[in-house]
Backbone as CSV, one residue per row, in Angstrom:
resi,resn,N_x,N_y,N_z,CA_x,CA_y,CA_z,C_x,C_y,C_z
1,MET,-15.144,-18.328,-16.804,-16.160,-18.348,-16.198,-16.437,-20.099,-16.434
2,VAL,-17.801,-20.630,-15.686,-18.030,-21.511,-15.618,-19.662,-21.721,-15.799
3,TYR,-19.791,-22.812,-16.733,-21.055,-22.683,-16.733,-21.853,-24.070,-16.550
4,SER,-23.431,-23.695,-15.994,-23.715,-24.843,-15.027,-25.005,-25.250,-15.181
5,THR,-26.362,-26.145,-15.436,-27.302,-26.204,-15.894,-28.052,-26.239,-14.445
6,ASN,-27.497,-25.871,-13.285,-28.002,-26.189,-11.821,-28.885,-24.856,-12.000
7,PRO,-30.286,-24.506,-11.710,-30.268,-23.132,-11.546,-30.425,-22.278,-10.318
8,ASP,-29.512,-23.102,-9.068,-29.570,-22.718,-8.427,-28.356,-22.374,-7.777
9,PHE,-27.421,-22.568,-8.932,-25.490,-22.080,-9.158,-25.333,-20.339,-8.414
10,ASN,-24.395,-20.420,-7.692,-23.824,-18.733,-7.685,-23.043,-18.968,-8.076
11,PHE,-22.317,-18.637,-8.802,-21.212,-17.555,-9.123,-20.168,-16.838,-8.603
12,GLU,-19.206,-17.546,-8.001,-18.336,-16.155,-7.225,-16.973,-16.333,-7.417
13,PRO,-16.862,-15.263,-8.465,-15.144,-14.934,-8.666,-14.116,-15.096,-7.470
14,GLU,-12.964,-15.478,-8.454,-12.021,-15.720,-6.716,-11.563,-14.217,-7.030
15,THR,-10.786,-13.802,-5.802,-10.039,-13.190,-5.737,-8.525,-12.848,-5.401
16,ASP,-7.244,-12.207,-5.974,-6.187,-12.732,-6.178,-5.720,-11.720,-5.144
17,GLU,-6.361,-10.694,-4.841,-5.681,-9.782,-3.697,-5.872,-10.584,-2.495
18,VAL,-4.411,-10.449,-1.731,-3.700,-11.296,-0.504,-3.860,-10.139,0.376
19,ASP,-4.205,-10.055,1.646,-4.288,-9.337,2.842,-2.602,-8.601,2.903
20,THR,-2.724,-7.909,3.513,-0.609,-7.415,3.661,-0.786,-7.937,5.140
21,LEU,0.444,-8.291,4.628,1.152,-9.047,6.218,2.135,-7.722,7.108
22,PRO,1.302,-8.534,8.966,2.361,-6.935,9.435,3.579,-6.928,9.167
23,LYS,4.059,-5.620,9.185,5.374,-5.297,8.968,6.484,-6.345,9.858
24,ASN,6.003,-6.666,10.661,7.082,-7.708,11.060,6.895,-8.927,10.567
25,GLN,6.572,-9.520,9.689,6.060,-10.811,9.075,6.542,-10.307,8.210
26,GLN,6.870,-9.233,7.257,7.408,-9.191,5.567,8.320,-9.617,5.641
27,LYS,9.090,-10.761,4.678,10.283,-11.115,4.220,10.988,-10.466,3.136
28,LEU,11.520,-9.376,3.068,12.166,-7.964,2.652,13.095,-8.963,2.386
29,ARG,13.528,-8.488,0.671,15.385,-9.142,0.300,15.066,-7.798,-0.486
30,VAL,16.169,-7.435,-0.180,17.357,-5.978,-1.223,18.678,-6.463,-1.884
31,ASN,18.481,-6.023,-3.080,19.373,-6.513,-4.050,19.316,-5.497,-4.601
32,ILE,20.908,-5.618,-5.509,21.694,-4.689,-6.496,21.312,-5.509,-8.164
33,GLU,21.349,-4.416,-8.785,21.341,-5.500,-10.160,21.632,-4.029,-11.276
34,LYS,22.574,-4.699,-12.364,22.400,-3.774,-13.338,22.198,-4.349,-14.675
35,ASN,21.945,-5.815,-14.233,21.949,-6.472,-16.177,20.550,-5.814,-16.464
36,GLY,20.736,-5.543,-18.043,19.576,-5.519,-18.688,18.799,-4.089,-18.248
37,ARG,19.737,-2.843,-18.011,19.259,-1.681,-17.457,19.958,-0.448,-18.029
38,GLY,20.772,-1.355,-19.380,21.588,0.222,-19.694,22.663,0.243,-19.104
39,GLY,23.033,-0.395,-18.176,24.656,-0.129,-17.182,24.131,0.617,-16.471
40,LYS,22.942,0.984,-16.007,22.611,1.608,-14.485,22.726,0.926,-13.718
41,THR,22.649,0.723,-12.337,22.461,0.377,-11.179,21.304,0.640,-10.386
42,VAL,20.601,-0.188,-9.963,19.335,-0.381,-9.516,19.301,-0.564,-8.349
43,THR,18.853,-0.811,-7.095,17.973,-1.231,-6.248,17.157,-1.651,-5.835
44,LEU,16.555,-3.075,-5.584,15.162,-3.879,-5.925,15.179,-4.443,-4.618
45,VAL,13.428,-4.411,-4.079,13.374,-4.475,-3.009,12.080,-5.607,-2.983
46,LYS,12.398,-6.735,-2.891,11.442,-8.277,-3.292,10.934,-8.821,-2.401
47,GLY,9.972,-9.433,-2.196,9.248,-10.100,-1.460,8.128,-9.446,-0.460
48,PHE,7.577,-8.430,-0.859,6.455,-7.530,-0.405,4.866,-8.702,-0.670
49,VAL,4.186,-9.043,0.741,3.328,-9.700,0.157,2.026,-8.255,0.633
50,GLY,0.944,-8.254,0.097,0.464,-7.531,0.394,-0.567,-6.683,-0.394
51,HIS,-1.010,-5.777,-0.495,-1.977,-5.392,-1.349,-1.061,-4.312,-2.324
52,GLU,-1.429,-4.033,-3.636,-0.571,-3.220,-4.501,-0.573,-1.724,-3.701
53,ASP,-2.058,-1.073,-3.110,-1.504,0.403,-2.696,-0.750,0.271,-1.704
54,ASP,-0.422,-0.358,-0.802,0.544,-0.770,0.501,2.325,-0.844,-0.083
55,LEU,2.336,-1.201,-1.542,2.962,-1.698,-2.040,4.084,-0.178,-2.419
56,LYS,3.084,0.453,-3.638,2.411,2.012,-3.865,3.512,2.360,-2.582
57,ALA,3.232,2.687,-1.678,2.856,3.730,-0.768,4.603,3.593,0.290
58,LEU,5.206,2.186,0.277,6.203,1.956,0.274,7.178,2.454,0.131
59,GLY,7.141,2.472,-1.551,7.880,2.549,-2.574,8.188,3.995,-2.514
60,LYS,6.960,4.448,-2.406,6.916,6.400,-2.490,7.522,6.361,-1.212
61,LEU,7.671,6.133,-0.303,8.196,6.550,1.149,9.745,6.135,1.073
62,LEU,10.305,4.841,0.493,11.384,4.967,0.272,12.371,5.654,-1.015
63,LYS,11.544,6.044,-1.604,11.863,6.812,-3.059,12.268,8.415,-2.133
64,THR,11.540,8.487,-1.572,11.397,10.200,-1.177,12.405,9.982,-0.038
65,LYS,12.490,9.117,0.893,14.121,8.972,2.024,15.444,9.241,1.571
66,CYS,14.933,8.409,-0.007,17.148,7.937,-0.354,17.064,9.331,-1.335
67,GLY,15.953,10.270,-1.758,15.823,11.352,-2.689,16.029,11.218,-4.038
68,VAL,15.697,10.172,-4.322,16.537,9.481,-5.668,14.554,9.065,-6.665
69,GLY,15.098,8.780,-8.291,13.781,8.124,-8.572,13.680,6.516,-8.107
70,GLY,12.279,6.137,-8.637,12.077,4.446,-8.888,10.890,4.529,-9.168
71,SER,10.504,2.946,-9.160,9.436,2.979,-9.743,9.250,1.650,-9.139
72,VAL,7.666,1.174,-9.273,6.924,0.004,-8.121,6.647,-0.660,-9.696
73,LYS,6.949,-2.133,-9.303,6.237,-2.727,-10.776,6.466,-3.817,-11.171
74,ASP,5.321,-5.174,-10.820,5.552,-6.251,-10.847,5.820,-6.915,-9.590
75,GLY,5.095,-6.219,-8.869,5.607,-6.865,-7.149,6.830,-6.173,-6.723
76,GLU,7.554,-5.821,-7.159,8.804,-5.718,-6.779,9.134,-3.896,-6.543
77,ILE,10.183,-3.074,-5.925,10.371,-1.732,-5.961,11.688,-1.612,-6.495
78,LEU,11.529,-0.718,-7.455,13.159,-0.146,-7.782,13.918,0.932,-7.661
79,ILE,14.592,1.426,-6.665,15.066,2.852,-6.634,16.498,2.652,-7.198
80,GLN,16.469,3.537,-7.850,17.508,4.248,-8.870,18.836,4.362,-7.662
81,GLY,19.767,3.724,-8.687,21.330,3.929,-7.935,21.303,3.042,-6.683
82,ASP,22.864,3.252,-6.193,22.612,1.768,-5.004,22.633,1.974,-3.911
83,PHE,21.519,1.638,-3.117,21.832,2.295,-1.974,21.013,1.323,-1.433
84,LYS,21.949,-0.050,-1.406,21.052,-1.243,-0.217,21.439,-1.379,1.036
85,GLU,22.583,-0.539,1.408,22.499,-0.528,3.215,21.383,0.458,3.803
86,LYS,21.130,1.602,3.172,20.301,2.703,3.370,18.958,1.901,3.358
87,LEU,18.723,1.293,2.293,17.825,0.844,2.128,17.501,-0.063,3.319
88,ILE,18.086,-0.761,3.988,18.054,-2.412,4.779,18.058,-1.130,5.876
89,ALA,18.612,0.030,6.643,18.449,0.845,7.192,17.067,1.026,7.641
90,LEU,16.522,1.846,6.339,15.272,2.377,6.486,14.454,1.513,6.932
91,LEU,14.315,0.488,6.230,13.117,-0.901,6.236,13.279,-1.267,7.852
92,LYS,14.332,-1.359,8.285,14.004,-2.053,9.722,13.882,-0.763,10.645
93,ALA,13.977,0.403,10.582,13.481,1.291,11.124,11.892,1.737,11.318
94,GLU,11.444,1.150,10.007,10.058,1.079,9.585,9.365,0.409,10.679
95,GLY,10.361,-0.869,10.831,9.205,-1.842,11.316,9.308,-3.231,10.572
96,TYR,9.949,-3.127,9.460,10.487,-4.393,8.630,11.266,-5.303,9.463
97,THR,10.769,-5.766,10.244,12.733,-6.695,10.684,13.025,-8.042,10.364
98,ASN,12.453,-8.587,8.863,12.865,-9.677,8.422,13.238,-9.507,7.367
99,THR,14.658,-8.313,7.217,15.114,-7.630,5.758,16.690,-7.635,6.026
100,LYS,17.207,-8.376,4.737,18.057,-8.261,4.509,18.653,-7.839,3.340
């Protein structure tokens, strides 16, 4: 917070929330990871730009389509298991054309 002696000063807090980019402009990256997960394999989807609610909705859709568990945290979607090829195909079918 900023202190000002100016009586006309109007404090406006900054918002960190970014508008969600259209699906065709999202640059999503799908990776397989085992490190630090007790030997379990997880598939990570990174690079989503937008609201947390939209990310959670995408995570729920992917988990449902794969029929497995997972979570959404720190701007990443974690899907339990090795589903890299399936997730890339699902994301492209949903309109995320910039997916690798």
